[in-house]
N, C-alpha and C positions, 0 to 999 in steps of 0.2 A: 503494499500500500504506500510506503514511503517513497519507493522508486517512481510509482505512478504519478504521485504528487509532484515528485521532480519534473518529471517529463511534462506534466501539465503547466508547470512554472516555465519551464524552458519554450514549450510551445507558445504560451500566452505572450511572453516577452518577445518572441520572433515574429508574432503576428500582430500585437498592438502597434508595430512600426507602421502598419498600414493606416491606421487611424492618425498617429503622430504625423504622417506624412501629409495627410489631408488636412489636419489642423494648422500645419505650418504653411500649406498652400492657401488655406483661408485667410492667413493673416497678411498675405502679400498684398500690399498697398503700394507698391512701388511702381512709378509710372513707366510705361513702356520706353526701352531705349536699347541701343546696341548692347551695353554692357549687361543689362538684365538678361537679354537674349542669350549672351555668352553663358551667363551663370546657369540659366535653365537648361540649356543645351548640354552644358558640362554636367548637371545633375543626373540628366539621362544617360549620359555616357559613362559616368561613376557607377550607375547602377548595372550597366552592361558589362563593365570591366568585372565587377563582383560576381556577376553571373557567370561568366566565362571562368573565373577563379574557382567557384564552386564547381563548375563542371570538372576542371582540370585536377583539383585537389582533394575534392571530397566525393562526387558522384561517380567518377569512372575508375579511381584506383582499386577499389574493392571488387569490381566487376572485372575488371582485367586480372585480377588475382584469382578469382574463384570460377569464372565462366569459360567454357569453350570459345574458340574462335567464331564457330557457327552461331552461337547464342549472342556473343558480343554484336555481331553483325545484325542479326535479328531483332534483338531489343532496342538496339540504337536507332535502328531505321525505322522500327515500329513507333517508337517515341516521336521522330520527327514527322513521321507520316501521319499520326493521329492527330498531333498539333497543327500540322498544315491543314487537314480536313477542317477541323473545328475553327481554325482561324480564317479560313475561306468561307465558311458558312456565316460567320459573325460579320465578316466585311461585307458580304452580299446583303446582309439583312438591314444594314444601315442603323442600327439600334445603338443607344449610348452606352453600350457595355463591352466595347472592344478591348480597352485597357483593363477593365475589370475582369474579364474573361481570361484574357491573356496571363494576367497575374494569378488566377485561381489555377490555372491550366498547370503552372508551375509549382504553385505553393501547396496544393494539396497532396501530390505524390511526395514532394519533399517532407511535409510535415508527417506523413505515414511511416516515410523512412526515418525520421527523426526519432519517433517512438520506438520502432522495432531496433535501430541501431543503438539506441541508448543502453539497451539491455546487456550489451557485449562490450561497449566502450564508452564510458561517461566522457572522457575528453573528446570522443569523435562526435557525440552526441551533442555537446556544448558548441563544438567547432561548426557543425551543420546549423544549429539554432543561430548562431551569429552571422553566419553567411545568409540564412533566410531573412533574418531581421534587416541586414544591410541591403537586401535587395528589395525588401518590401518599402522601405522608406521612400525612395524615390518613385517606385510604382504607386504607392499611395498618393503622393504629391501629383503625379499626373493624372491619376484618375479622377481625383476631384476637380482639377482644371477641365477635364474631359466632360464630366457631367455638368459642370456649371455651364460650359460653352454649349451644351445641348439643351439649356433652358431649365434645368433643375435647379432649385435654389440652393445656396450654400448649406442651409441646416439640414435640408433632406438629403443632400450629398453626403455629408458626415454621417447621418443616420443609416445611409446605404452602405458606407464603408465599416461601420461599427461590427455588425455581424460577421463581415469578411474577416475582420481582424481576429474574431475568436473561433472561427472554423477550423483552424489549425490544431486548436486544443483537442477537439474532437477526432479529428485525424490521427494525431500523435499517440493518443491513449488508445485507439482501436489497433494501431501499429504495434504498440508496446505489448498490448494483451494477446493479439492473435500471431504476430509475426517474429515475436522475439526469440523463437527457436528455428528460425527459417532463414539462415544467412544467405542463401542462394536466391531465395524469392527477394530478400532485402536488395542484395546487388543488382539483380534484374530490374526491380522497381527504380532504383537509383539511376541505372543506365537508360531505362526509359525516359526519366525526367530529363537526363543530360541530353538525349537526342532532341527532345522538345525543345529545352532551352537553348541550344545550339540555333535551331530553326527560328525561334521566336527572336533571339538577339539580333540576327542578321536580316530578319524580315521586318521586325518593328522597330527595336530599340536603336541599331545602328543608324538607320535612315533617318529617324527622328533626331540624333543628336547632330547630324552633319550641319555646319555653316561654312558657307563659301568664303575663303580666304581667311578663315579663323583656325587657330590652333588649339585653344582652350578645351574643346570638347574631346579632343583625341588624348589630351593630357589628362583630362578626367577619367577617360577609361583605363588609361595606364595606371592612374592613382587607385582607382576601384580594383584592379587585378593586383597591385601592390599590396593593398590593405588585406585582401585575401591571402596571399602568399604569406605575409607577415603572421596572419592569424594561424595558418597551417604550421609554420615554424615554431610558435610559441605553444601551440596546444598538441601538435601531431605527434 
């Protein structure tokens, strides 16, 4: 029970950054300018850098260690393919949920993996929670702006983000209860998420961060990857 509580706390801390990102976005009263655009694009790029680091240092190493070559190819491509299909349907629908769904598509499998992995390695679970929290912060920030841009009020937009911040707790607890003795399943799930994240990063996040003749977004991505690498070095 104590371990389950700890998993819940980790998952809550990593998920609540969605709401924190939305709150920070709601406080944005700075007039539009080139500098503001640079900062916003750099925030998006930072999140992309963190995502790439999560795939490189957390989601794929266990899979490479435990799975066969065929399984590696199948689960990675399956993740990319499933995320592609869902992303395409969302884009065609035109609904104001594209960023939200993109966020949930990688958050939910990562949260399940967090709970399952915690049973074997607490430091690994903490590292994964940190990665999830870091990537959710800019995604929550951007999701709030997307919702408001679609005509949804700021207060309602924050209300929409609140349950999304908490859904990871349920996923992590279920992963801890049902998958803690299934290392191959955990590795497959993380690889699936990794394939999807790579797709989403270069389909949605990287294009959003690009600014013509500007270098700050690319540096933001590099900084995000550096933060992930440092986390792996400290806790790995």
